[in-house]
C-alpha positions as CSV (number, residue, x, y, z in Angstrom):
1,X,49.4,16.6,13.2
2,X,46.3,18.2,14.8
3,X,44.6,21.3,13.1
4,X,42.9,23.7,15.2
5,X,39.4,23.6,16.0
6,X,37.1,26.7,15.9
7,X,35.6,27.8,19.9
8,X,32.1,26.2,20.2
9,X,32.0,26.6,23.6
10,X,31.8,23.0,24.4
11,X,28.8,22.1,22.1
12,X,27.8,19.5,19.6
13,X,29.0,21.4,16.7
14,X,32.5,21.0,17.8
15,X,32.1,17.2,17.2
16,X,30.0,17.9,14.2
17,X,32.5,20.0,12.6
18,X,35.9,17.7,13.2
19,X,38.1,17.4,10.4
20,X,39.9,14.3,9.7
21,X,42.9,13.7,11.9
22,X,42.0,16.2,14.5
23,X,41.2,15.9,18.1
24,X,39.3,17.5,21.0
25,X,38.9,17.1,24.7
26,X,35.9,15.5,26.0
27,X,34.5,16.0,29.5
28,X,31.4,15.0,31.5
29,X,29.2,18.0,32.4
30,X,28.3,18.9,35.6
31,X,24.6,18.2,34.8
32,X,25.4,14.5,33.5
33,X,23.5,11.8,34.8
34,X,21.0,8.8,34.0
35,X,18.7,11.3,32.2
36,X,16.0,8.7,31.6
37,X,13.7,11.0,29.9
38,X,16.0,10.7,26.8
39,X,16.0,8.2,24.4
40,X,17.6,8.0,21.0
41,X,15.1,6.9,18.1
42,X,17.0,5.8,14.9
43,X,14.9,7.0,11.7
44,X,15.2,6.3,8.0
45,X,15.5,9.4,5.9
46,X,11.7,9.2,4.7
47,X,10.3,9.0,8.1
48,X,12.2,12.2,9.4
49,X,9.9,15.0,7.9
50,X,6.9,13.2,9.3
51,X,8.5,13.0,12.9
52,X,9.9,16.6,12.5
53,X,6.3,18.0,11.5
54,X,4.5,15.7,14.1
55,X,2.6,13.6,11.6
56,X,3.5,10.3,13.8
57,X,1.5,9.0,16.5
58,X,1.8,6.3,19.4
59,X,-0.8,3.6,19.7
60,X,-1.4,0.9,21.8
61,X,-2.8,-0.1,25.2
62,X,-1.2,-0.4,28.7
63,X,-0.6,-4.2,28.3
64,X,0.4,-4.0,24.5
65,X,3.9,-2.9,22.7
66,X,3.5,0.4,21.5
67,X,3.3,1.0,17.8
68,X,4.5,4.1,15.9
69,X,1.9,5.0,12.7
70,X,2.4,7.4,10.2
71,X,-0.8,8.3,8.2
72,X,-0.4,5.2,6.0
73,X,2.3,2.8,7.8
74,X,2.5,1.0,11.0
75,X,6.0,0.3,12.4
76,X,7.0,-1.8,15.8
77,X,9.3,-0.2,18.1
78,X,12.4,-2.3,19.1
79,X,14.9,-1.2,21.5
80,X,18.8,-2.0,20.2
81,X,21.6,-2.0,22.8
82,X,25.1,-1.3,22.1
83,X,28.5,-2.2,23.2
84,X,29.8,1.1,22.3
85,X,29.6,4.2,24.5
86,X,27.3,7.0,22.8
87,X,27.9,10.3,24.0
88,X,25.1,12.7,23.8
89,X,26.5,16.4,23.6
90,X,24.0,19.1,23.4
91,X,24.4,22.6,21.5
92,X,26.9,25.2,22.3
93,X,24.6,27.5,23.5
94,X,23.1,25.2,26.6
95,X,26.9,24.8,27.9
96,X,28.5,28.2,27.3
97,X,27.8,29.0,31.1
98,X,29.4,25.6,32.1
99,X,32.5,26.1,30.1
100,X,33.0,29.8,31.5
101,X,32.6,28.3,35.2
102,X,35.1,25.5,34.6
103,X,37.6,28.0,32.8
104,X,38.9,25.5,30.5
105,X,39.3,26.4,26.9
106,X,40.5,23.3,26.0
107,X,37.2,21.2,27.3
108,X,35.4,21.6,23.7
109,X,32.6,18.4,24.2
110,X,30.8,18.5,27.3
111,X,28.7,15.2,27.7
112,X,25.4,15.1,29.4
113,X,24.4,11.4,29.2
114,X,25.8,8.1,27.9
115,X,23.0,6.1,25.7
116,X,23.0,2.3,26.1
117,X,21.2,2.2,22.6
118,X,18.4,3.4,20.6
119,X,14.8,2.5,19.3
120,X,14.6,1.1,16.1
121,X,11.1,1.3,13.6
122,X,10.6,-1.8,12.0
123,X,7.6,-1.7,9.4
124,X,4.9,-4.3,10.3
125,X,1.4,-5.2,9.2
126,X,-1.4,-3.2,10.9
127,X,-2.8,-5.3,14.2
128,X,-6.7,-5.1,13.3
129,X,-8.1,-8.5,14.0
130,X,-10.0,-7.1,16.9
131,X,-11.8,-4.7,14.6
132,X,-14.1,-7.4,13.5
133,X,-15.2,-8.4,16.8
134,X,-15.7,-4.8,17.9
135,X,-17.9,-4.3,14.8
136,X,-20.2,-7.4,15.3
137,X,-21.1,-6.2,18.8
138,X,-23.9,-4.2,17.7
139,X,-24.6,-4.6,13.9
140,X,-27.3,-2.0,12.4
141,X,-30.7,-3.9,11.9
142,X,-34.2,-3.4,10.5
143,X,-35.3,-2.8,14.1
144,X,-33.0,0.0,14.6
145,X,-34.0,1.7,11.3
146,X,-37.5,1.4,12.5
147,X,-36.9,3.0,15.9
148,X,-34.6,5.7,14.3
149,X,-37.6,8.0,13.8
150,X,-39.3,7.6,17.0
151,X,-36.5,7.4,19.3
152,X,-34.5,10.5,20.9
153,X,-30.9,9.6,19.7
154,X,-30.0,11.1,23.3
155,X,-31.8,8.4,24.6
156,X,-30.5,5.6,22.5
157,X,-28.0,3.6,24.4
158,X,-24.6,3.3,22.8
159,X,-23.5,0.0,24.1
160,X,-21.3,-1.7,21.3
161,X,-20.9,1.4,19.2
162,X,-17.6,2.9,18.4
163,X,-16.6,6.3,16.7
164,X,-13.4,6.6,14.7
165,X,-11.4,8.2,17.8
166,X,-12.7,5.1,19.8
167,X,-11.1,2.8,16.9
168,X,-7.6,4.3,16.9
169,X,-7.6,4.5,20.4
170,X,-8.0,0.5,20.6
171,X,-6.4,-0.6,17.6
172,X,-2.6,-0.5,16.0
173,X,-2.8,0.5,12.5
174,X,-2.2,4.0,10.6
175,X,-5.5,6.1,9.5
176,X,-5.2,4.7,5.9
177,X,-4.8,0.9,7.0
178,X,-7.7,1.2,9.4
179,X,-10.0,2.6,6.7
180,X,-9.0,0.0,4.6
181,X,-10.0,-2.9,7.3
182,X,-13.0,-0.7,7.9
183,X,-13.7,-1.4,4.2
184,X,-13.1,-4.6,3.9
185,X,-15.6,-5.2,6.8
186,X,-18.3,-3.7,4.8
187,X,-18.6,-1.1,7.6
188,X,-20.4,2.5,7.3
189,X,-20.4,5.1,9.3
190,X,-23.9,6.0,11.1
191,X,-24.5,8.7,12.9
192,X,-20.7,9.2,13.8
193,X,-20.3,5.3,14.7
194,X,-18.9,3.0,12.4
195,X,-21.3,0.0,12.2
196,X,-21.8,-3.1,10.0
197,X,-25.2,-4.0,8.5
198,X,-26.7,-7.4,10.0
199,X,-27.3,-10.1,7.6
200,X,-31.0,-9.8,7.2
201,X,-30.6,-5.7,6.7
202,X,-27.8,-6.3,4.1
203,X,-29.8,-9.1,2.0
204,X,-32.8,-7.1,2.4
205,X,-31.1,-3.8,0.7
206,X,-29.6,-5.9,-2.1
207,X,-33.1,-7.6,-3.2
208,X,-34.5,-4.4,-2.8
209,X,-31.7,-2.7,-5.2
210,X,-32.4,-5.9,-7.6
211,X,-35.9,-5.6,-7.4
212,X,-35.8,-2.0,-8.4
213,X,-33.6,-2.7,-11.4
214,X,-36.5,-5.2,-12.8
215,X,-39.3,-2.8,-12.0
216,X,-37.3,0.2,-13.6
217,X,-35.8,-1.8,-16.2
218,X,-32.6,-0.6,-15.3
219,X,-29.5,-2.3,-17.0
220,X,-27.5,-4.1,-14.2
221,X,-24.3,-2.7,-16.1
222,X,-25.6,0.9,-16.3
223,X,-27.2,2.0,-13.2
224,X,-27.4,5.7,-12.8
225,X,-26.7,6.8,-9.3
226,X,-29.4,9.4,-8.8
227,X,-32.2,7.1,-9.6
228,X,-31.0,4.1,-7.6
229,X,-30.6,6.1,-4.5
230,X,-33.9,7.8,-5.2
231,X,-35.8,4.8,-5.5
232,X,-34.1,3.2,-2.2
233,X,-35.2,6.2,-0.4
234,X,-38.3,6.0,-1.5
235,X,-38.3,2.0,-0.4
236,X,-37.4,3.4,3.2
237,X,-33.8,3.1,3.3
238,X,-31.6,6.5,4.4
239,X,-29.8,8.2,1.7
240,X,-26.4,7.1,3.7
241,X,-27.4,3.5,3.9
242,X,-28.5,3.4,0.0
243,X,-24.9,4.9,-0.9
244,X,-23.6,2.3,1.0
245,X,-25.3,-0.4,-0.9
246,X,-24.0,1.1,-4.3
247,X,-20.4,0.9,-3.0
248,X,-20.7,-2.5,-1.6
249,X,-22.5,-4.3,-4.5
250,X,-21.4,-2.2,-7.4
251,X,-18.8,-0.6,-9.0
252,X,-18.5,3.2,-10.5
253,X,-17.6,2.9,-14.4
254,X,-18.4,6.9,-14.9
255,X,-18.6,9.9,-12.7
256,X,-20.0,13.3,-14.0
257,X,-19.0,16.7,-12.6
258,X,-21.5,16.8,-10.0
259,X,-20.1,13.7,-8.4
260,X,-22.8,11.4,-9.4
261,X,-22.3,8.7,-11.9
262,X,-22.9,5.2,-13.5
263,X,-22.5,2.1,-12.0
264,X,-22.3,-1.5,-12.6
265,X,-23.4,-4.7,-10.4
266,X,-20.3,-6.2,-9.2
267,X,-20.5,-10.1,-10.2
268,X,-18.4,-11.7,-7.5
269,X,-19.5,-9.5,-4.6
270,X,-23.2,-10.5,-5.3
271,X,-22.6,-14.3,-6.0
272,X,-20.5,-14.4,-2.7
273,X,-23.5,-12.5,-0.8
274,X,-26.0,-15.4,-2.0
275,X,-23.8,-18.0,-1.5
276,X,-23.5,-16.7,2.3
277,X,-26.9,-16.5,2.6
278,X,-27.6,-19.7,1.3
279,X,-25.0,-21.6,3.3
280,X,-25.5,-20.0,6.6
281,X,-27.4,-22.9,7.8
282,X,-24.5,-25.1,7.3
283,X,-23.1,-27.7,4.9
284,X,-25.1,-28.7,1.6
285,X,-24.8,-31.1,-1.1
286,X,-22.8,-29.5,-4.0
287,X,-25.3,-30.0,-6.6
288,X,-28.5,-29.0,-4.4
289,X,-26.3,-25.5,-3.5
290,X,-25.6,-24.9,-7.3
291,X,-29.3,-25.1,-8.1
292,X,-30.4,-22.6,-5.5
293,X,-27.7,-20.5,-5.8
294,X,-28.3,-20.1,-9.5
295,X,-31.9,-19.3,-8.9
296,X,-31.0,-16.3,-6.4
297,X,-28.4,-14.9,-8.8
298,X,-29.9,-12.0,-11.4
299,X,-30.0,-12.7,-14.8
300,X,-27.0,-11.1,-16.8
301,X,-24.7,-12.6,-14.1
302,X,-22.7,-15.7,-14.8
303,X,-22.6,-17.8,-11.7
304,X,-19.8,-19.6,-12.1
305,X,-18.6,-21.8,-9.1
306,X,-14.9,-20.4,-9.8
307,X,-16.1,-17.0,-8.4
308,X,-16.6,-18.5,-4.9
309,X,-12.9,-19.0,-4.5
310,X,-11.8,-18.1,-1.2
311,X,-15.3,-18.1,0.3
312,X,-16.4,-21.8,0.2
313,X,-14.6,-25.2,0.6
314,X,-15.8,-28.6,-0.7
315,X,-15.2,-32.2,0.7
316,X,-15.9,-36.0,-0.4
317,X,-18.2,-37.8,1.7
318,X,-19.0,-41.1,0.3
319,X,-19.6,-40.8,-3.3
320,X,-21.2,-36.9,-2.8
321,X,-19.5,-34.0,-2.8
322,X,-20.6,-31.6,-0.1
323,X,-20.0,-27.6,0.2
324,X,-19.8,-25.6,3.1
325,X,-19.2,-21.6,4.1
326,X,-15.3,-20.8,5.0
327,X,-14.6,-17.5,4.2
328,X,-11.1,-15.8,3.7
329,X,-12.6,-12.6,5.2
330,X,-13.1,-14.4,8.3
331,X,-9.6,-15.6,8.8
332,X,-6.9,-13.6,11.1
333,X,-4.6,-11.0,9.4
334,X,-1.4,-12.5,11.0
335,X,0.1,-15.2,9.4
336,X,1.0,-17.5,12.3
337,X,-3.0,-17.5,13.3
338,X,-3.8,-17.9,9.7
339,X,-1.8,-20.8,8.5
340,X,-2.9,-22.2,12.1
341,X,-6.6,-22.1,11.7
342,X,-6.1,-23.4,7.8
343,X,-4.2,-26.7,8.8
344,X,-6.7,-27.5,11.7
345,X,-9.4,-27.3,8.8
346,X,-7.3,-29.4,6.6
347,X,-4.1,-31.2,7.1
348,X,-3.1,-31.0,3.7
349,X,-3.8,-28.5,1.0
350,X,-3.4,-28.4,-2.4
351,X,-1.9,-25.2,-4.1
352,X,-5.1,-24.3,-6.1
353,X,-7.4,-24.7,-2.9
354,X,-4.9,-22.8,-0.4
355,X,-4.1,-19.7,-2.5
356,X,-7.1,-18.0,-2.4
357,X,-6.8,-18.1,1.6
358,X,-3.2,-16.7,1.5
359,X,-2.8,-14.7,-1.2
360,X,-3.7,-11.5,0.8
361,X,-1.4,-11.9,3.5
362,X,0.8,-8.9,3.8
363,X,4.0,-8.8,6.0
364,X,6.6,-5.7,5.3
365,X,9.8,-7.2,3.6
366,X,8.4,-10.8,3.2
367,X,7.0,-12.2,0.1
368,X,4.0,-14.8,-0.2
369,X,6.9,-17.7,-1.0
370,X,8.6,-16.6,2.1
371,X,5.7,-17.0,4.6
372,X,5.0,-20.3,2.8
373,X,8.8,-21.5,3.5
374,X,8.5,-20.4,7.2
375,X,4.8,-21.6,8.0
376,X,4.3,-24.9,5.6
377,X,6.2,-27.9,4.3
378,X,5.8,-28.4,0.5
379,X,5.8,-31.9,-1.1
380,X,5.8,-33.0,-4.9
381,X,6.1,-36.3,-5.9
382,X,6.5,-35.6,-9.3
383,X,7.7,-32.4,-11.4
384,X,4.0,-32.4,-13.0
385,X,2.1,-33.3,-9.9
386,X,0.1,-30.3,-7.9
387,X,2.3,-29.3,-5.0
388,X,0.7,-30.4,-1.4
389,X,1.1,-28.1,1.3
390,X,1.4,-29.1,5.3
391,X,1.8,-27.6,8.7
392,X,5.8,-27.1,9.4
């Protein structure tokens, strides 16, 4: 038996308030049509407040599939069709006049559109591989630093320079993910533009910092922030660049109320920097490399070869072992491209060698083990043998 329904003048409230074992009449509104400017978006509960309060943004170039970004995450937008009829019924205040014109009190739900499907959001990793290419177009150098004092900023050409808004327009990732990408590339904001420092400049400021620690008799495990910044400024570096040097090569171990603090030299970052500098010219015999590398690493840091995992590879040529630069930071962020490059470099990888080059891969909803199953073949002759991975 049908229960009586309150009069809602043909609005969506009638459908929302429908009781079990009840029915209402449905009719097409006089405004019924394709309405191509309307499309449904299905949201997870946690995303509803983000959309309602306009804390989301669509990003992508005309030739790219758009993504939706919150402040911290990136979502692919996929259209999902449905074989069922999905009726769109506006609120009652939009339909009162239509119902009155029809003079039909039995018509309660008035449909203005039938939706063929809806958009769904799927969390994905940010697409930031272009960031390295963009920032490498015009790295900050000694020459530019020396010209800063003599050249009017308005006259300086801005070729290959990008502000924050430029990067958010060109790249597909949330603000938090983009800042992490900039941090991983050791980028710094200089005069409103995000820049990387060229190799000579980065090497110069690190060597100056190490020189000052010796000159001032500072402990590399207790570097006073104010003293370091003052010393580097006296050496000709701007306060901004000096602060960037501390963040790149040191870790803060104590912070006082004024924002200053005590820093310690980060052994891995310093060791990796000097290894890259030595291997910039190409492949070297392992023992020659290690001898030169240890000479460059400052006293107090244990220059163990293991600290370079994910930065170098070795290979046997005859009786000699050679080493060459191969950095995980230079590899693509997307798993497919990453594994393609890895298996072009080596056809077969032992797990101890492969793991440093894949552990940073992040795909929402998929573990590292899942990525290995998807992109590699694992062989293990015996239970005790080291597993070997090849391309699938």
